[in-house]
N, C-alpha and C positions, 0 to 999 in steps of 0.2 A: 743345084745350089741349096744347101741346107739352111734352114732358118734357125736363128738362135732362139731357144725357148726362154720364155719369161719365167724366172724363178719364183716370181710372186704367185704364179698359178698353183704352186705346190705348197704354199704356206696355208696353215690352218686359218680358215676364215672366221673372224669374230665380228659380230654385228656391233657397230658403234651405236651407242645410245646418246641421244641428244641431252647434253648436260643441262640445258635450260628446262627441258621437259622433266627431268628428274628433280630439279630444284623446285619446279612448280608442284610436282606431286608431293614432295616433302612438305611444302608449305600447306597444301590442302589436307594432307593426312594428319588427323588429330588423334592423340592417344585415347584409349577407352576411358581412362580416368579423367582426362581433361574434358571430354565430351560429357561424361556423367556429372562432373562438377558444374558445367555450364547449364545442363538441364535442371539440376537441383536449384541453382541460383535463380533460374527463370520460373521455378515453381513457387508462386507467391505464398500459398499457405505454409509451405515448409520454411520459408524465410521468416515469416511472421512468428511461427511457433518456435523456431530456433532462437529468435530474439527474446521471446517470452521465457524460454528455458534458461538463457544466459542471465536474464534479470533475476529469475528465481535462484539460480546458483550464486549470483553475486549477493543477494540478500541473505542466503544461508551462511555465507562466509563473513560478511561485514557486519551484519546486525549483531550477532553474538559477540563479535570482536570489539565493537565500539559502544555497545549499549551500556547504560549506567546500571542496568539490572543484570544480575547473574542468572544463568539458566536455572539454577536450583535455589536461588535466593528467595527466602520467604519473608513476608511482611504481614503478620496477622492482623494488622490494623486496616489492611487493604484487601479484604477477602471478598471474592465474587463481585468485583466491581465491573460495571458495564464499560464498554470502550469509551475512553475519554482522552483529554489532551495529554495526560501523563502516561496512560496505558492504552495505546492505540487499539489493541485487541482485547482489552480488559484484563482481569486477573482471575485465577482459579480459586478453589477452596482453601488453598494454602497461602494465598496472597502472592503467588508467583506471577510475574508478568508474562502474559500469553504471547505478546508480540515477539519477544526474544525466544520463547520456548517453541513457538510454531516454526520459526525460521531455522532454529537449531535442529528441530525434529525433521524438517524437510531435508536438511543436509544429511542426517543419519539415514533416512529412508532412501535417499538417492545413492548414498555410498553402499548400502546393503544391496540395492538393485545392481549396482556396478560390480560389486564383489561376487555376488551370486552368479551373475551372467558370465563374468570372466572365468570363474572356477568351472562353471558348466561348459564353457567353450573349451577350456583346457582338457577336461575329461572327455567330453562328447565328440569333439572334432577328430582326434586321433583314432578313437574307437570306431567312429563311423567310416572314416577313410579306410581303415584296415579291413573292416568287415565287408565293405563294398568292393574293395580291390581284390582281396583274396577269395571271398565267398566261402563255400563249403562248410566245414565243421566250425571254423572260426566265426563265420556269419551266423550259423545256427546257435552257437553258445551265447553270443552277445545279444542276438534277437530274443533268445529265451529269457535272459536277464531283464531286458527291456519289457517284455510282455508280462513278466511277473510283477515288476514294479508298477506298470500301468494298470494291472488288474486290481491293485490295492487302492481303495478310496483315498483321495488326497489327505483328508483330515486325519484319518487313522494312521497313515504312513508318517505324516509330520509329527503327530502326537507320540508315536513310538520312538521316532528318531530323537525328538526333543527330550523325551524322558530318559533315553539312553545316553545322550550326549550332553544334556544340560541346556539351560536357556540363556547362556551368555551370547554376546554378539558373534564371536567366531564360530561357536558350535551351531548357532542359528543359521549362519551363512552356509556352513557345511551341510546341515540337514536339508536346506532348500536345494542346494546344488546336487545332492545325491539323487534328487527326483528330477530336477529340471535339465540335467545333461541329456536326457533322452531325446528331446526335440532336436537338439544340435546334432546328435549322433544319427538320427533318422534322416535328416536333411543331407548331412555329409555322405552318408551311405548311398543315397539315391544319386547324388552328383558323381560319386566315385564310380558307380556302376555305369553311368552314362559316359564318363570320360575314359575308362580303362581300355576301351576298344577303338579309340580314335587313333589316327595315324601317328601323331607325335608320341603317343605312349608305345605303340608298336615299334617305332623307330628306336626309341630309347631302349626297349628290350633287346632289339637286334644288336645294338651297340654294346650290350653287356652291362647296362646300368642296373644297379641293385634295385630291388623292389622298394625298399624304404626310401631311396633317393628319388625314385619315380613318383612315389606317393607325395612326398613333402616338397620336392623341388620342381616337379612338373605338373602334377594334378592339383595340388593345393593352390598355387597362384592362379589357376584358371577357374577356381570356384570361390575364391575369397569374397568376391562381390556379393554372391548369393548368401554366404555365411554372415556377412555384415548385416544383411536384411534380417536374418534370423536372430542375430544377437541383439539388434536394436529393438526387436519386438519382444525379446525376453526381459529387458530391463523393466518396462512398466508391469509386466506380469509378476516379476519378483517383488516389486514394490506393493502391488495389490495383495499378493500372498502374505507379505509381512504385515500389512495393515489389517487384513482379514483375521489372521491368526492372533495378532495382538488384541484385536477387538473381541475375540472369543476368549481371551485370557490365557492362551497357550503359546503366545509369541515370546519375544524377548522379555526379560525381566525389566519392567519399566522403572523399577527403583534404581537400576544401575545405569540405564541410558534411555534417553527420551527420543522417540520417533513419532511420526505423525500417527501411526497406528496405536502407539502407546498412549498418546494424548486422547485419542478417540475412545479408547477402552476405559480411561479414567472418567471421562465426562459424558458417556453415553446415557447415564441415568439422569443427567441434568438437562436433557433436551427440551423439557417443558418449562423448567424453572429458570435456567440460564442457557437459552438456545445458542447464544453467540459462542459459548465454549465448545459446542459441537460443530456448528455450521462453518466457523472460520477455518479450523484445521481441515475439515472435510472439503471445503471449497479449494483450499490450497492443494490438497492431495489430488483432487480431480483435475485441476489445471496442470499440475505436474505430469500426471498420466496422459492427459490429452496432448500436451506438448511433445512428449516422447513418441507417442503413437503417430502423430502427424508427421514428425520428422522421419519415422520409419517408413511411412507411406511415401514421403518424398524421395527417400533413398531407393525404394522399390521402383518408383517411376524413373529415377535417374539411371538406374542400372539396367533397366529394360531396354534392350536394343531394338525392340519392335516399335517402340513409341518415339 
């Protein structure tokens, strides 16, 4: 007597997954960005300096907007006044209110830092990714350009670029960016070299994905957190370069636009006679640079998966 075979024995067996278990895993799994944000928020120094930076930005916007004194308004009857009830930071040799000029200058310095960093990122990131991914002659050519630029002393390079391009705000940003893109490129190159032999890149190549698509759609999203750290550290560096070059008299034309560096260059000779004209903008500049640096440190802590 033959037994009837169970047809279910010949069906492809698929393992059932407990729906509740999947739901619990989904709830427990937190995205990288969400985890990083939580770590950043828990990092008290970063939160404090973020608050400080927001206060500085607010003052740079609203003080020039609502002050009864114009940024370039002169009053020759109120020359070199010490800080008082009418002029909280005092006045300069032209009778200009330093309170409004310092906060306006902070906004200019911060914008210069942001523009220089953004342009450096736009130039350096694609070049670094391309040279790291392709290697060979492309890498050698770009590395050669980087080595040449880095071999030239900063001051000489900036001086040549500013003499060639001019001392306006846009040309000043361009001159700084021509030098500062190198750090972004070097970091992006190292990350691209590390990523290009990983499995997800090899799979993309096997599927026939173009190199450009692999670079910017697959590799770039995996290194963006590291690039954010580099970018955040370049902002205070650009601000310091601007202040230093302006202090030396080879920065932006201070007669056209006022920055913190421009204020310091004008008042540096008055440090013993009217010290407040030097110490106040210098203190604001230091606080600005400190705040951005501590925020950058907080981002580095937040994006570090080992911590």
